N, C-alpha and C positions, 0 to 999 in steps of 0.2 A: 527422512534422511536430510536433516538440516546441517548446513555448514555452521559449525559452532561460532565462528567469528561473525558471520552474517546474522546468525540468530541473536547474538549479544547486541549487535547494532540495531536490529529490528526491534527487539524488546525495549531498548533505550529510546528509540524514536517513538514507539507506541506510548511509552510513559510520558514523553514530552507532549505528545498530542493530547493525551488524557488531561494533562495540566492545562493545555491551551483551551480545551473544551470546558473544563471547570471554570477557567477565567472568563470565557465567553458567557457561560450561564450566569455568573455573578454580574457581569456587565449588563446583560439583558435585564436581570432582576433589578438592578440599580438604575435602569432606564438611561444608560449611557447614550450619547448622541449617535444617531443611526449610522453616519459614515464611519465612525469609530468601530461600531459593531461589525459592519461589513468588512473593514480592514482586518479585524480579528478572524472573521469567518474565512476570508480569502487566504489568510496566512495558514489557517488550519488545513484548507484544501491543498495548498502547496505542500505542506508537511505530509499529508496523506499520499500525494503523488510521489513524493520522495520515498515514503515507506513502500508504496506499490513497486517502485523500481527496484528496491532492495529485495523484496519478496520474489519478483520476477527473475532477478539475477540469480537468486538461490535456486529457483525452480529450473532455470535453464542449465546451470552448472551441475546440478545433481540429477533430478528426475528425468528431464528431457534428454540429457546426455545418455543416461542409462537406457531409457526407453527406446531411443532411436537405434540402439545397438541390437535390438530385438525386433525383427521384421513384423511379428504379429502385433506389436504394440505401437508401431509407427503411425497407423491410420488414426487411432484413438488420440495419440499425442498431438498430432497435427490438428485434429478437430478441437481439442482442448485449447490450443494456442489461438486458433481462429476465433473460437467462442470468446476467449478473454479479450482479444483485439476488438471484436464487435461490441462487447460490453463496455470497454473503455472508450469507445468512440461515441457512445450515446450521450 
């Protein structure tokens, strides 16, 4: 149950990230100066964090909102969010 507006934005960002990764691969193959490679890599990481935020926003607005309305799903939903938080903290 994806919000279609957020889905469109997420797909667009993912395609941009794919282009950034392709550019980084070419730069590595061409032996571009290491600090420039790191700049590209860090830029990709920032883009991924931005995409993560979009995906989390969608999850909170749709699935979590729905799941918290059903008592039997509450525990599982909270565990999912805690697991995501822990994963993102590593």
